[in-house]
N, C-alpha and C positions, 0 to 999 in steps of 0.2 A: 437582438442579442438576449433580451430577457426571456424569449421563447425557448432558446437553447438552455438557459439556466433552469427554467421550469421543467423541461424534459429531463435534464440530468437529475434534478431533485426528485422527480417522480420515479425515475429508474432506481435511485438509491432507496427510496421508501418502499418500492416494490420488492427489492432484494432483502431489505431488513426483515428480521424475524420478529414475531410477536414477543413482547416482553422486553425488547431492547429499546433503551432510551434513544433520543435523537443524537446524543453525543457518543454513543457506543456503537462500534461496528458490529454487524451481524456475523454469524459464523461463516456464511457463504462469502461475504465480502472479505473476511480474513483469509479464507482458503484461496480465493482468487488473488489476493495480495501476495500470499506466499508463493503461488505459482508464478506470478509476475516477477517477483524478486529473484526466483531461481533462474528464470529466463534472462533477466538483466545481468545476473552474476556470471552466467556462462557466455553471455554475448561479448563479442570483441569491442562493441561500442560502449564507451564510458563517458560520463559527464566530465570527469577529470582524467586526462590521458595517462596511461600507465608509464609513460616515459619520464614523468616528473617524479624524481626520487622523494620519498617521504610523504608526498601528498597523494600518491596514486591509489591508495586504498581507502581514502576518506569517503568517497562517494559510496563504495561498497559497504563500509561500516555504517554509514547513514541509512542506507536502504535496509540493512539487516536490523538496525535499531528500531526503525519505524515499524517494520513488519512484526518484530517481536512484541513491541508495545501494543499494536493493534490486536495481535493474536491473544495476548494475555488478557486484554479487556474483553475480547469476544468470548473466549473459552473459560476464563477463570474469574471474570468480574473484576 
């Protein structure tokens, strides 16, 4: 299991850009996260089903919030 963790860590460091600290996402990672969020938002599969009134958009808002936070850190520091 630690081998998989090491590989994921190496992939993340290979994608990170020079000058980015270990706690800040690189621009490439932020763009991939934005694309993934768009796919998730248009996908009919949700973490919280849309049939639950009032709660159906919480997962979508969470995804948007996380992606915006990462994009802000990556592009504007």
